C-alpha positions as CSV (number, residue, x, y, z in Angstrom):
1,M,0.0,0.0,0.0
2,N,1.3,3.4,-1.0
3,Q,2.8,5.3,1.9
4,G,2.0,8.6,0.2
5,Y,-1.4,8.4,1.7
6,P,-1.3,8.5,5.5
7,L,-2.6,5.4,7.3
8,V,-5.2,5.7,9.9
9,T,-7.2,3.2,12.0
10,L,-10.8,2.8,11.0
11,G,-11.7,3.7,14.6
12,E,-10.5,7.2,13.8
13,V,-13.0,7.7,11.0
14,I,-16.0,5.5,11.7
15,K,-17.9,4.8,14.8
16,L,-20.2,2.0,16.0
17,D,-23.9,3.1,15.6
18,L,-26.5,0.6,16.8
19,D,-30.2,1.4,16.4
20,Q,-31.3,-1.4,18.7
21,V,-35.0,-2.5,18.6
22,R,-36.4,-5.0,21.0
23,V,-38.1,-7.8,19.2
24,D,-41.9,-7.7,19.6
25,P,-43.6,-11.2,19.2
26,T,-46.5,-9.6,17.3
27,T,-44.4,-7.7,14.7
28,T,-43.0,-8.9,11.4
29,Y,-39.5,-7.7,10.6
30,E,-38.2,-7.2,7.1
31,M,-34.6,-8.6,7.3
32,V,-31.4,-7.9,5.4
33,G,-28.2,-10.0,4.9
34,V,-24.7,-9.2,3.7
35,Y,-23.2,-11.1,0.8
36,S,-19.5,-12.2,1.2
37,F,-16.7,-11.0,-1.1
38,G,-17.9,-7.4,-1.3
39,R,-21.2,-8.1,-3.1
40,G,-23.4,-5.9,-1.0
41,L,-26.6,-6.2,0.9
42,F,-29.7,-8.3,0.0
43,R,-33.3,-8.7,1.2
44,K,-33.9,-11.8,3.3
45,E,-37.2,-13.4,4.2
46,S,-39.3,-11.6,6.8
47,V,-39.1,-12.8,10.4
48,Q,-42.1,-13.0,12.8
49,G,-41.1,-11.8,16.3
50,N,-42.5,-14.9,17.9
51,N,-40.4,-17.1,15.6
52,T,-36.9,-16.0,16.5
53,S,-34.6,-16.5,19.5
54,Y,-33.1,-13.0,19.1
55,K,-34.1,-10.5,21.8
56,Y,-33.4,-7.5,19.6
57,F,-32.5,-6.5,16.0
58,F,-30.6,-3.5,14.6
59,R,-32.5,-1.1,12.4
60,L,-30.7,0.1,9.4
61,K,-30.1,3.7,8.3
62,A,-29.3,4.6,4.7
63,T,-25.9,5.8,5.8
64,H,-24.8,2.7,7.7
65,I,-21.9,0.5,7.0
66,V,-22.9,-3.1,7.8
67,M,-20.5,-6.0,8.9
68,S,-21.2,-9.7,9.4
69,Q,-19.5,-10.9,12.5
70,L,-19.5,-14.4,11.1
71,F,-18.2,-13.7,7.6
72,G,-16.7,-10.2,7.7
73,W,-13.3,-11.8,7.3
74,E,-14.3,-13.0,3.8
75,G,-15.7,-9.6,2.7
76,A,-19.2,-9.6,4.1
77,L,-19.2,-5.8,4.6
78,A,-21.3,-3.4,2.7
79,L,-22.8,0.1,2.6
80,S,-26.5,0.5,3.3
81,S,-28.7,2.9,1.2
82,S,-32.1,4.4,1.0
83,K,-33.3,1.0,-0.4
84,F,-32.6,-0.7,3.0
85,E,-33.4,2.2,5.4
86,G,-35.7,1.0,8.1
87,L,-35.2,-2.7,7.5
88,F,-33.5,-4.9,10.1
89,V,-30.4,-7.1,10.6
90,S,-29.8,-9.5,13.5
91,S,-27.4,-8.7,16.3
92,Q,-24.7,-10.6,14.4
93,F,-24.5,-7.6,12.0
94,P,-23.1,-4.5,13.8
95,T,-23.5,-1.2,12.0
96,F,-21.3,1.9,11.8
97,L,-21.3,5.5,10.6
98,C,-18.5,7.5,8.9
99,H,-17.1,10.7,10.3
100,E,-18.1,12.7,7.2
101,T,-15.6,15.5,7.7
102,R,-12.8,13.0,7.2
103,L,-14.1,10.0,5.3
104,D,-16.3,9.8,2.2
105,R,-18.5,6.7,2.8
106,H,-18.4,5.8,-0.9
107,F,-14.6,5.8,-0.7
108,L,-14.9,3.4,2.2
109,G,-17.4,1.3,0.2
110,W,-14.8,0.7,-2.5
111,L,-12.0,0.1,0.0
112,I,-13.9,-2.7,1.7
113,K,-14.2,-4.5,-1.6
114,R,-10.5,-5.2,-1.6
115,P,-9.4,-8.8,-1.1
116,S,-6.3,-7.5,0.8
117,F,-8.6,-5.7,3.2
118,W,-10.5,-9.0,3.9
119,E,-7.2,-10.8,4.4
120,D,-6.2,-8.3,7.0
121,L,-9.5,-8.8,8.8
122,G,-9.0,-12.5,8.6
123,T,-5.9,-12.1,10.8
124,R,-8.1,-10.4,13.4
125,A,-10.9,-13.0,13.4
126,K,-11.2,-15.3,16.4
127,G,-11.9,-19.0,16.4
128,M,-10.8,-22.1,14.5
129,G,-12.1,-23.2,11.1
130,D,-13.9,-21.1,8.5
131,R,-17.4,-21.6,10.1
132,R,-16.3,-20.7,13.6
133,R,-14.3,-17.5,12.9
134,T,-15.9,-14.3,14.1
135,L,-15.0,-10.7,13.7
136,N,-16.0,-8.3,16.5
137,P,-16.6,-4.6,15.9
138,N,-13.3,-3.7,17.7
139,S,-11.3,-5.8,15.3
140,L,-12.7,-3.8,12.4
141,L,-12.1,-0.5,14.1
142,R,-8.4,-1.5,14.7
143,S,-7.8,-2.2,11.0
144,T,-5.9,0.5,9.0
145,I,-6.7,2.2,5.8
146,P,-5.0,4.8,3.5
147,L,-6.7,8.1,3.9
148,P,-6.2,10.8,1.2
149,T,-7.9,14.2,1.5
150,L,-11.7,14.3,1.1
151,E,-11.2,16.0,-2.3
152,E,-8.9,13.2,-3.4
153,Q,-11.3,10.5,-2.0
154,R,-14.1,12.0,-4.1
155,R,-12.0,12.1,-7.2
156,I,-11.1,8.4,-6.8
157,V,-14.8,7.5,-6.3
158,A,-15.8,9.4,-9.4
159,R,-13.1,7.7,-11.4
160,F,-14.1,4.3,-10.1
161,E,-17.7,4.8,-11.0
162,E,-16.7,5.9,-14.5
163,L,-14.6,2.8,-15.1
164,M,-17.0,0.4,-13.5
165,V,-19.8,1.5,-15.9
166,K,-17.7,0.4,-18.8
167,V,-16.6,-2.8,-17.1
168,E,-20.3,-3.7,-16.3
169,E,-21.4,-3.1,-19.9
170,V,-18.9,-5.6,-21.2
171,R,-19.6,-8.0,-18.3
172,S,-23.3,-7.9,-19.0
173,L,-22.7,-8.8,-22.7
174,R,-20.5,-11.7,-21.7
175,Q,-23.0,-12.9,-19.0
176,K,-25.8,-12.9,-21.6
177,A,-23.7,-15.0,-23.9
178,L,-23.1,-17.5,-21.1
179,E,-26.8,-17.7,-20.3
180,E,-27.6,-18.3,-23.9
181,T,-25.1,-21.2,-23.9
182,E,-26.8,-22.7,-20.8
183,A,-30.2,-22.2,-22.4
184,F,-29.1,-24.1,-25.5
185,V,-28.3,-27.1,-23.3
186,T,-31.8,-27.0,-21.8
187,S,-33.4,-26.5,-25.2
188,L,-31.6,-29.5,-26.7
189,H,-32.4,-31.7,-23.7
190,L,-36.1,-30.9,-23.9
191,S,-36.2,-31.5,-27.6
192,L,-34.5,-34.8,-27.3
193,A,-36.5,-35.9,-24.3
194,D,-39.8,-35.0,-26.0
195,S,-42.6,-36.2,-23.7
196,K,-40.8,-39.0,-21.9
197,I,-41.1,-38.1,-18.2
198,V,-39.2,-40.1,-15.6
199,T,-38.6,-39.9,-11.9
200,L,-34.9,-39.7,-11.0
201,D,-35.1,-43.1,-9.2
202,E,-35.6,-44.6,-12.7
203,I,-32.2,-43.4,-13.9
204,L,-30.2,-43.0,-10.6
205,T,-29.7,-45.0,-7.5
206,L,-28.3,-43.8,-4.1
207,D,-24.8,-45.3,-3.9
208,E,-22.6,-44.1,-1.0
209,Q,-19.2,-45.7,-0.5
210,Q,-18.7,-44.8,3.1
211,E,-15.3,-45.0,4.8
212,Q,-14.8,-44.8,8.5
213,V,-12.7,-41.9,9.7
214,L,-9.6,-43.3,11.4
215,F,-6.9,-41.6,13.5
216,G,-3.7,-41.1,11.6
217,K,-5.2,-41.1,8.1
218,K,-5.7,-38.0,5.9
219,Y,-8.8,-37.5,3.9
220,P,-8.5,-35.2,0.8
221,Q,-11.8,-33.2,0.7
222,V,-14.0,-32.1,-2.1
223,G,-16.7,-29.4,-2.2
224,V,-19.4,-28.5,-4.6
225,K,-19.8,-25.0,-5.9
226,G,-23.2,-23.5,-6.3
227,F,-24.8,-22.3,-9.5
228,G,-23.4,-25.2,-11.6
229,G,-19.8,-24.5,-10.7
230,G,-19.1,-28.2,-10.2
231,L,-16.8,-30.1,-7.8
232,F,-13.5,-28.7,-6.5
233,A,-10.6,-30.1,-4.4
234,K,-10.2,-28.9,-0.8
235,E,-7.5,-29.5,1.8
236,A,-7.1,-32.9,3.4
237,I,-8.2,-33.3,7.0
238,D,-7.8,-35.9,9.6
239,A,-9.9,-37.3,12.5
240,T,-8.9,-34.5,14.8
241,Q,-10.4,-31.9,12.5
242,T,-13.9,-33.3,12.1
243,T,-16.8,-34.6,14.1
244,Y,-17.9,-36.9,11.3
245,K,-17.6,-40.6,11.9
246,A,-17.4,-41.4,8.1
247,F,-16.9,-39.8,4.8
248,N,-18.3,-40.7,1.3
249,C,-15.6,-41.7,-1.1
250,L,-16.0,-40.5,-4.6
251,Y,-16.0,-42.9,-7.6
252,E,-16.1,-42.6,-11.4
253,G,-19.4,-41.1,-12.6
254,A,-20.7,-40.2,-9.1
255,L,-23.5,-37.6,-9.1
256,V,-22.8,-35.5,-6.0
257,L,-25.6,-33.5,-4.4
258,S,-25.3,-31.0,-1.5
259,Q,-28.2,-31.6,0.8
260,V,-27.9,-28.0,2.1
261,K,-27.3,-26.0,-1.2
262,G,-28.4,-28.4,-3.9
263,W,-31.4,-26.1,-4.6
264,E,-29.1,-23.4,-5.7
265,G,-27.1,-25.5,-8.1
266,A,-24.6,-27.3,-5.7
267,I,-24.7,-30.5,-7.7
268,G,-22.3,-32.1,-10.2
269,I,-20.7,-35.2,-11.6
270,C,-17.3,-36.3,-10.1
271,P,-14.5,-35.6,-12.6
272,S,-11.7,-38.1,-13.1
273,N,-9.1,-36.0,-11.1
274,L,-11.3,-36.2,-7.9
275,I,-12.0,-39.9,-7.9
276,G,-10.9,-41.4,-4.6
277,K,-11.3,-38.2,-2.6
278,Y,-13.9,-37.6,0.0
279,V,-17.1,-35.6,0.7
280,S,-18.9,-35.2,4.1
281,P,-22.2,-37.0,4.7
282,E,-23.9,-33.8,3.8
283,Y,-23.0,-34.6,0.2
284,R,-25.0,-37.5,-1.1
285,T,-23.7,-39.6,-4.0
286,F,-25.7,-41.3,-6.7
287,R,-24.8,-43.7,-9.5
288,C,-26.3,-43.8,-13.0
289,I,-28.4,-46.9,-13.8
290,P,-26.8,-48.5,-16.9
291,G,-29.0,-48.2,-19.9
292,K,-30.9,-45.3,-18.4
293,A,-28.5,-42.5,-17.9
294,I,-24.9,-41.5,-18.9
295,P,-22.9,-39.4,-16.4
296,E,-21.5,-37.1,-19.1
297,Y,-25.0,-36.2,-20.2
298,L,-26.2,-35.6,-16.6
299,S,-23.1,-33.5,-16.0
300,A,-24.3,-30.9,-18.6
301,L,-27.9,-31.2,-17.5
302,V,-27.5,-30.6,-13.7
303,A,-25.4,-27.5,-14.4
304,T,-28.3,-25.6,-15.9
305,P,-30.6,-23.1,-14.1
306,W,-33.5,-25.2,-15.5
307,F,-32.4,-28.1,-13.3
308,W,-31.7,-26.0,-10.2
309,T,-35.2,-24.5,-10.4
310,K,-36.8,-27.9,-10.3
311,L,-34.6,-28.7,-7.3
312,K,-35.6,-25.4,-5.7
313,D,-39.3,-26.1,-6.1
314,L,-38.8,-29.6,-4.7
315,T,-37.0,-28.4,-1.5
316,R,-39.4,-27.0,1.0
317,G,-38.7,-23.9,3.1
318,M,-38.0,-20.3,2.3
319,G,-34.7,-18.7,1.2
320,G,-31.5,-19.8,3.0
321,R,-33.6,-21.7,5.5
322,R,-34.8,-24.3,3.0
323,E,-34.8,-27.8,4.3
324,R,-32.1,-30.2,3.2
325,T,-32.7,-32.0,-0.1
326,R,-33.1,-35.5,1.1
327,P,-32.2,-38.4,-1.3
328,E,-35.8,-39.7,-1.2
329,Q,-37.1,-36.3,-2.2
330,F,-34.4,-35.9,-4.9
331,L,-35.1,-39.4,-6.4
332,K,-38.8,-38.6,-6.7
333,M,-38.2,-35.5,-8.8
334,K,-39.7,-35.7,-12.3
335,I,-37.9,-34.7,-15.4
336,P,-38.2,-35.4,-19.2
337,M,-35.3,-37.7,-20.2
338,P,-34.2,-39.0,-23.6
339,T,-33.0,-42.6,-24.2
340,V,-29.3,-43.4,-23.7
341,E,-28.9,-43.5,-27.5
342,Y,-30.0,-39.9,-27.8
343,Q,-27.9,-39.0,-24.7
344,Q,-24.8,-40.5,-26.4
345,K,-25.4,-38.4,-29.5
346,A,-25.8,-35.2,-27.5
347,I,-22.6,-35.7,-25.5
348,S,-20.3,-34.5,-28.2
349,I,-22.4,-31.3,-28.6
350,F,-22.5,-30.8,-24.9
351,N,-18.7,-31.1,-24.7
352,K,-18.3,-28.3,-27.3
353,I,-20.8,-26.2,-25.4
354,H,-19.0,-26.9,-22.2
355,N,-15.7,-25.6,-23.7
356,M,-17.5,-22.5,-24.9
357,K,-18.9,-22.0,-21.4
358,L,-15.4,-22.3,-19.9
359,V,-14.1,-19.6,-22.3
360,R,-16.9,-17.3,-21.4
361,L,-16.6,-18.0,-17.7
362,E,-12.8,-17.2,-17.9
363,A,-13.6,-13.9,-19.7
364,I,-16.0,-13.0,-16.9
365,K,-13.4,-13.9,-14.3
366,E,-10.9,-11.7,-16.1
367,L,-13.3,-8.8,-15.9
368,D,-14.0,-9.5,-12.2
369,A,-10.2,-9.5,-11.6
370,L,-10.1,-5.9,-13.0
371,L,-11.8,-4.5,-9.9
372,P,-9.0,-5.5,-7.4
373,S,-6.5,-4.2,-9.9
374,I,-8.3,-0.9,-10.3
375,L,-8.7,-0.6,-6.5
376,D,-5.0,-1.3,-5.9
377,K,-4.0,1.4,-8.4
378,A,-6.3,3.9,-6.7
379,F,-4.9,3.2,-3.2
380,K,-1.4,3.5,-4.6
381,A,-2.3,6.9,-6.1
382,E,-1.8,5.5,-9.6
383,L,-5.4,6.0,-10.9
């Protein structure tokens, strides 16, 4: 970080500001959450006062900065706005105000989108493991930021906004091309399947190769990204790092479903490089029934928004509190399905579409990577 701008602690330029409201059992509260990775605030489902264990909520002002104590270390910080004024967050989301004579809140809004800022917060979070780490308000207030003059802050903000309009225009075009690619997969599938409707238990069977967790052995882990992102490798863990008694070992062609997030596209086919690695019992594994389904075909199909929507409708509950997608629910889901002969013919087309999708995803990633680069230049006085 450029030493040309003086460094100050956030506690010098923002202050804790909690508009605490006692929860009334007879009142319905419009709730707000904070996305991780600098993606802003979002509306959550309403909460009835008699259906929560919280004794009080915090009411938002348009000028608040909001932090998640649970996920602030991974960028769950955001600016409020008039859109969220008067809505509520739980007591896990402390709120702050800027000292307007020293800090432009929009300047801070861009600063808290920096991965390096989240990394610094991560060193201040308490607890072990990603799901146990918490960030208290004092930890945020002790972090440091570069602080140019107000005039310079506003110049930087104006320049950011000018550049981001152009970036978003290009991103929107590339995102549209990606969505058209995914829509083609769905369209081809439906045209091949015609009117043949099956339940998933006609083409899949639950097949879990459980392995007991033993002391002294390492278990390379696998996760499943949402929104059709597929499976990815994670760090290995041992018996001292988990409360699970057994893991599910992945095998060739395994369809892996996240019980918790399957409804938002956390489902995919195990690729060859992850065979033999492990998932927790929260990830259920299914095998294609020979003569009924081909893993490569399903790999393309389950990565489409069309498939996630059917899973979402299947899974009961509202928003992030949806129930887990149980295997018995999943296997009763109805979809149109072509014969394996048609599936085989479609695979080569799907492979070409998949390659196009990867190129478009990479292009979007490159655009997304521009933001940290632009931010770094700004805070080094190079913008």
